[in-house]
Structures are given as C-alpha cells and as structure tokens.
N, C-alpha and C positions, 0 to 999 in steps of 0.2 A: 544486434537481437532484434527478434519479431516479437513483439508485446501487445497484448490486448489489456486494457484497462477497463474495469467494469466499474461503473459509479462515474458521474459527470460532475460531482460537486467540487467542492474548494481542492481537496486532497487529489482527487483523481484528474482534476484540470491542471494543477501545479505539476505532478508527475508527468502527465503527458507534454506539457510544455518544455520542462527540462529534459525529459528524455528524447524527444524529437530534436532538440537543439544538440544533444551529445550524439546524435547520428544514428539513433535507433529507428527501426519502423514501427510505428506505434498505430493501432487500431483502438477505438473506443467501442465497446460493446454496448449497444445500448436498444431500447424500444422504439418502435416507429408506430404513429409520427413522432419526432422528437419532442422533448420536453423543453420548456423555456430554458432550463439549466443547460441542456445538451445544445440548444440553438446558440445560447451565449458563449459556449465553449467553441461552436463550431466557427463563429467569427474570427476566433483567434488561431485555430489550427486547421481549418479546413473541413468541409462538409463531406469530403471524400474518405475522411478517416472515420466515418461512422458506419458501423454494420450491425447486423443482427448478431446477438451474442454467440450464438453456434457457429456462425459463419466466420466470425471474427476470431473465435477460439481455433478453428481448423488452420488458419493461416499464421497462428503464432506459436512461439516456443515457451513463452511465459504469460501467465495469466496473474494480473495485479487486481485484488478485490478491495474497491474502497467505497462500498456501499454502507448503509446502516447495518450493523450486525445482523439484525433479525432477519434482512432480506437475502442472506444467504440461503435459507432454505427454499426460498422460490427461484434463486439463480442456479443453484447446483445442477438441477435437472435440464437446464438449457445449455449446458457446458458442451454437452456430447462426448466424445472421445477425447480424454486427456492423458492418454498414454504418452510418456515421453516428455510432458510438460511440466515446467515448476509452476507452482501456485504460490504466490505471497499474498498473504492476508494482512491488510493494512488498517483493519478496523479495530474498534475499541468496545469492548461490551460493558461500558461505564453505566448508562442509564437503562438501555435495553439489551437483551440477549437471545440468541435463538433459543425457542422451546426445547427444554430437555439437554441443553448444552450449556457448559460455563461460559464459552466463547465461540465467535465464529470460527476460530482455529480449529477448534475441537469438532465442531459440526462438519467442515470442510472435510477434516481427515476420515471421520467416522463414515461420511455418507459416501464420499469419492472412492474410499479405499486406497488412497494414494499416500505414499509416504513422502513424495516429493513437494512437500509444504513448509512455508517458513514464515513466522511473524517478521514484519518489518515495515518501516514508514509510518509506524503509528505513533511514534514517542514525542512528536513535536508539532507545532503548527505548520499549516500549509505555506505560511508566508517564508518559514525557514527552508522549505522545498523550493520554493522560488528564488531565495536567495540565502544560502548557507554560510555567507561570510559575514563575520563581525570584526570589525578593525584590523581587516587584512588577514584573518585567520578563520580558517574553515572549521565548521563545528562538527559534532560527531553524530552517527547514526548507530542503531542497535538493532539486534535480531535474536530470535530464539527458535528452537525446533529440533528435531532428531536427525534429519537428515542434512549432512555436511555439504553435500552437492547443492542442494537447494540454498543452503546459507552461503555459499561461494557465488550463486548468482546473485543473490541480495546485496551482498558486499560491493560485488562489481558495479551494479547498477547505482547503488548509493554513491560511490565515488565517480561513477561517470557523471552525475548530476551536482557533483561539487562538495559532497561531504569529505572530511579528512579521512575518518577511519569508521568501519561499521564493527563495534564491538559485539562479540557472542554473549549473549546473556545465558546461554545454557540449551537445554534439551527442552522438550515438550512440559517437562515439569516447571519450566521457568517462563512459559508463555502468559500465565496470569500474571507474574510478577512484572513482566514488561509492561501489561496492561496498566498495573499501578503505578509504574513508572511514569508512562504517559499522563495518568492521572494527578502525578505530581506536578508536572509542567501546566496542566490544566488548573489547578489548584493556584500555583504561583502567579500564572499569567492572567486568568480571569477572577477567580474568587478572592485571590489576596490583592488583587488591583496592580499589578506590575507591568501588565501589557504585554502583547503577543510577541513584541520585539525582544524575547529573551530565548535562550537556549543553553543546551548541555553540552560541556565537553570535559572529558577525563584529562586530567594533568598529571604530570608526574614530576617528583623531585629530582 
C-alpha cells in the first residue's frame, strides 16, 4: 500500500520503520524545515521519504495520524482531497483532546465528512510496534470504527508489521473504550511500574 504517516514521534517512527520493512511505500507528512524529531527519523528511513503533508497525501491511499490529538484540528485542513483514502487514527485523547470533540477520531470524522476512518495502533507502546513478539508469540492489536473496509485495511497493516490478530472492538461507539483500553496499558506500564515491555494478547481455552 501507499501510506502517509503524519507525526514523526515514537509511534509514527515505529510504524514507518515496520511498514517499510513489510514492503509498503511510506511517506512522512511533515513541516519544513524538518524538526529535530523528523531529522532523527530521516537518518533511519531516508530524507527522501519526507514531504509536505498535502503532497504526501496525494501520493497515498492510507493516512495514519500519530500526532498529539489536539493537533488534528490544524492538520485536517492540510490533507487536501481525501476521497477514496483510509484514515487511521493512532492517537489517544488522555491528557489533551481537540476542542469541542471527545477524541481526535471524532474530530477527523466530523470535519472531513469521511466514513473511511478507523481507530488503530493506539493501544500499546511504540516498542511493541517495533517488536510485537514475546517469547516467540505475536501479540495482538485492536481497532474500532463503523467502516468495515477501513477496519480491514488496519487489520492487514497490523498483521504486516507482526501482530498476530487485530481484534474488532466495535463501531464508533467503542472508540472511546479503545482509548481507555490504551490507558490501561499506560497505567500498568508506567503508573504501576511494570515497565514498557508488556503487552496484551487475547487467549482462548
């Protein structure tokens, strides 16, 4: 797939590296001149993968948003024409959220008027995206949203970067629940001191 990732922090960088390894065409939508974070990522994936957001979107079929959630209000107008494109929201509105919206997901859907939006890649730390294998077993990913085709895209990409399964949390009404699930990981990993090398996997008897 042709993918643009908007956001060059830990999550955006991890997804970029893994998706490139999986054989996808990846661009980073960025401001110029490049920030220090972008420059550090460019040393790993190449400066030629960075482009202005609207230009990168034009060349892509999938848009992954990994910015702080309140930044989406400034980013959405820069996307340009998104017709036929899938948008994956990988943010979590835990400490901050877009003005007048409960999550970035809701802001993206409302402002773009696009149904092809899915919440995914938000429920674990970036370390688990770089290496989703624990004791020779792949961990799981989770997604939510009303659009089944968008969820199929997220599921395929999650498997491509090494996750075992991508479980469907449900529709738009489960997006905030999935963000709370992400907060559960943050609580255990950071606040309760278990460390970031922990992950979730659904097991069956």
